[in-house]
C-alpha positions as CSV (number, residue, x, y, z in Angstrom):
1,M,-52.7,-41.9,-4.1
2,K,-54.7,-38.9,-4.7
3,R,-52.1,-36.6,-3.8
4,F,-49.3,-38.4,-6.1
5,A,-51.9,-38.4,-8.9
6,A,-52.3,-34.6,-9.6
7,S,-48.1,-34.3,-9.8
8,T,-48.9,-37.1,-12.0
9,V,-51.0,-34.8,-14.6
10,A,-48.5,-32.2,-14.2
11,S,-46.2,-34.0,-16.0
12,M,-48.4,-35.1,-18.9
13,F,-49.9,-32.2,-19.3
14,A,-45.8,-30.5,-19.7
15,S,-45.1,-33.3,-22.0
16,I,-48.5,-33.2,-24.8
17,C,-47.7,-29.8,-25.0
18,A,-44.5,-30.1,-26.5
19,G,-46.1,-30.8,-29.8
20,P,-46.0,-29.8,-33.0
21,A,-45.1,-26.3,-34.1
22,M,-45.1,-22.5,-34.0
23,G,-41.9,-21.8,-33.0
24,Q,-43.7,-19.7,-30.0
25,A,-44.9,-19.9,-26.7
26,R,-48.1,-20.2,-26.3
27,L,-50.2,-20.3,-23.0
28,I,-52.6,-23.6,-22.6
29,D,-56.3,-23.0,-22.1
30,T,-56.5,-24.4,-18.5
31,E,-61.2,-24.3,-19.5
32,K,-59.7,-27.1,-22.4
33,S,-57.2,-29.1,-20.9
34,V,-57.5,-31.9,-18.7
35,M,-55.8,-34.0,-16.1
36,T,-56.4,-36.6,-14.2
37,V,-54.9,-39.5,-11.9
38,H,-55.6,-42.9,-11.5
39,V,-54.5,-44.6,-7.8
40,S,-55.6,-48.3,-8.0
41,K,-55.6,-50.9,-4.8
42,A,-53.3,-53.8,-3.2
43,G,-53.4,-55.9,-0.4
44,V,-55.0,-59.4,0.0
45,F,-58.4,-57.4,0.5
46,S,-58.7,-55.2,-1.9
47,A,-62.0,-56.2,-3.3
48,F,-63.4,-54.3,-0.2
49,G,-61.3,-50.7,-1.7
50,H,-61.4,-48.9,-4.2
51,D,-59.2,-47.0,-6.5
52,H,-59.1,-43.8,-7.0
53,E,-59.8,-40.8,-10.5
54,I,-58.6,-37.9,-8.7
55,A,-59.0,-34.2,-11.2
56,A,-56.3,-32.1,-11.2
57,P,-57.0,-28.9,-13.1
58,I,-54.4,-26.9,-13.9
59,A,-53.9,-23.5,-12.8
60,G,-51.7,-22.5,-15.8
61,G,-48.9,-23.5,-17.9
62,G,-47.2,-22.5,-20.9
63,V,-45.4,-24.0,-24.2
64,D,-42.5,-23.1,-26.0
65,V,-43.4,-25.0,-29.0
66,G,-40.3,-24.3,-31.3
67,G,-37.8,-24.3,-28.5
68,R,-40.0,-27.6,-27.1
69,K,-40.8,-26.1,-23.6
70,V,-43.3,-27.1,-21.5
71,E,-44.0,-26.1,-18.4
72,L,-47.2,-27.1,-16.4
73,H,-48.5,-25.5,-13.0
74,V,-51.1,-27.6,-10.3
75,N,-52.7,-25.7,-7.3
76,A,-52.8,-28.6,-5.3
77,P,-55.4,-28.0,-3.0
78,A,-57.7,-27.8,-5.7
79,L,-57.0,-31.2,-6.3
80,R,-61.1,-33.4,-6.5
81,V,-61.8,-36.7,-5.8
82,E,-64.1,-38.0,-8.2
83,D,-65.2,-41.8,-7.1
84,Q,-67.8,-42.7,-8.9
85,K,-68.7,-45.7,-6.6
86,A,-68.0,-44.7,-3.9
87,S,-70.3,-43.2,-0.9
88,D,-69.9,-39.4,-0.6
89,K,-68.7,-40.1,2.6
90,D,-66.3,-42.6,1.6
91,R,-64.9,-39.9,-0.7
92,N,-64.7,-36.9,1.9
93,E,-62.3,-39.3,3.7
94,I,-60.7,-40.3,1.2
95,Q,-60.3,-36.4,-0.3
96,T,-59.3,-35.2,3.2
97,T,-56.2,-37.9,3.2
98,M,-55.2,-36.9,0.2
99,L,-54.9,-33.3,1.3
100,G,-53.8,-33.4,4.6
101,P,-50.0,-34.4,5.6
102,E,-49.9,-38.0,5.2
103,V,-50.0,-37.9,2.0
104,L,-49.7,-34.4,0.1
105,D,-49.8,-32.0,2.1
106,T,-50.9,-29.0,0.5
107,A,-51.4,-26.8,3.5
108,K,-47.1,-26.7,3.1
109,Y,-47.0,-27.8,-0.6
110,K,-49.4,-25.8,-2.6
111,E,-47.4,-26.5,-6.2
112,I,-47.2,-29.0,-8.5
113,R,-44.3,-28.4,-11.6
114,F,-43.5,-29.9,-14.9
115,R,-40.7,-28.5,-16.2
116,S,-39.7,-30.0,-19.7
117,S,-35.9,-30.5,-20.1
118,R,-36.1,-33.0,-23.7
119,A,-39.2,-33.0,-26.1
120,E,-38.1,-35.4,-29.7
121,A,-40.6,-36.8,-32.2
122,A,-40.4,-40.1,-33.3
123,A,-43.1,-41.6,-35.7
124,G,-45.7,-38.8,-35.1
125,V,-44.9,-39.6,-30.8
126,W,-43.6,-37.3,-28.9
127,Q,-40.9,-38.5,-26.0
128,V,-40.9,-35.9,-23.5
129,A,-39.3,-36.1,-20.6
130,G,-38.9,-33.5,-17.8
131,D,-38.5,-32.4,-13.7
132,L,-41.8,-32.6,-12.1
133,T,-41.9,-30.8,-8.9
134,L,-45.2,-32.7,-6.6
135,H,-44.7,-33.0,-1.8
136,G,-41.7,-30.6,-2.5
137,E,-39.4,-33.1,-4.2
138,T,-38.1,-32.6,-7.7
139,H,-37.8,-35.7,-9.7
140,P,-37.0,-36.7,-13.7
141,V,-40.6,-38.2,-15.0
142,S,-41.0,-39.1,-19.0
143,M,-44.0,-39.8,-21.3
144,E,-45.4,-40.6,-24.9
145,V,-48.0,-37.5,-26.0
146,R,-50.1,-37.7,-29.1
147,E,-51.4,-34.6,-30.4
148,K,-54.3,-35.0,-32.8
149,D,-56.7,-32.6,-34.1
150,G,-55.6,-29.7,-31.3
151,H,-55.9,-32.2,-28.1
152,Y,-52.5,-33.2,-27.2
153,T,-52.8,-36.6,-25.2
154,G,-50.6,-39.0,-23.1
155,E,-49.8,-40.5,-19.4
156,C,-47.3,-40.3,-17.5
157,R,-46.8,-43.5,-14.4
158,F,-44.1,-42.6,-11.4
159,K,-44.5,-44.2,-8.1
160,I,-45.2,-41.9,-5.0
161,S,-42.3,-42.6,-2.2
162,S,-40.3,-41.4,-5.5
163,F,-41.2,-38.4,-4.1
164,G,-41.1,-38.5,-0.2
165,M,-44.9,-40.1,0.3
166,K,-45.6,-43.8,1.7
167,P,-49.0,-45.4,-0.1
168,V,-52.8,-45.1,2.5
169,K,-53.1,-48.7,4.1
170,V,-56.1,-49.7,5.4
171,A,-56.5,-53.3,7.9
172,G,-53.1,-53.2,8.3
173,G,-52.2,-52.9,4.9
174,A,-54.6,-55.8,4.0
175,V,-56.1,-53.1,1.7
176,R,-53.7,-50.4,0.2
177,V,-53.0,-48.0,-2.4
178,K,-50.2,-48.9,-4.5
179,D,-47.5,-46.8,-4.9
180,E,-47.1,-46.8,-8.6
181,V,-50.1,-43.9,-10.2
182,E,-51.1,-43.2,-14.2
183,L,-51.8,-39.8,-14.3
184,H,-53.9,-39.0,-18.1
185,F,-54.2,-36.3,-19.9
186,D,-55.9,-33.7,-22.4
187,I,-54.5,-30.6,-23.4
188,Q,-55.1,-28.1,-25.4
189,L,-53.2,-24.5,-26.3
190,A,-55.1,-21.6,-26.1
191,H,-55.5,-19.8,-28.7
């Protein structure tokens, strides 16, 4: 779940940056922008598992507002499990699994990237579509992005199995990660 979250976050940020208009290229403010992946649990004994919250720091990217294009990069090994209800030991185990060969395989796939292909405004909401590259595979994703006071916010959902990853299972699948993850973002542009 965690591995998948990073890619979702990248696509969300990219769509946010496709907002309103100056007609010039601008960089994403990586210090002020936030992307978080939410991975939920499922299964018969899911009450014994954890939902996961993954921080996905944005490494770089930019927006050409006039051209309505966005590109966003996340350093996959920088993803961090922030589960408040989990013990330090559990967080470390989840982190290791998420970054390891069973999920994100960050030793092999170091970058998560989103490139927009379309951004259209309708009733104060941007419909953004583009290509998300995660775990060495590229697939289309879409999202809604809202702008308020210089913040571009939204969420994106996608299935990790679409990117060649298998949801983690414990106890023969009695506790497992849901295939679909949610990526939430709040993107700001540099001045």
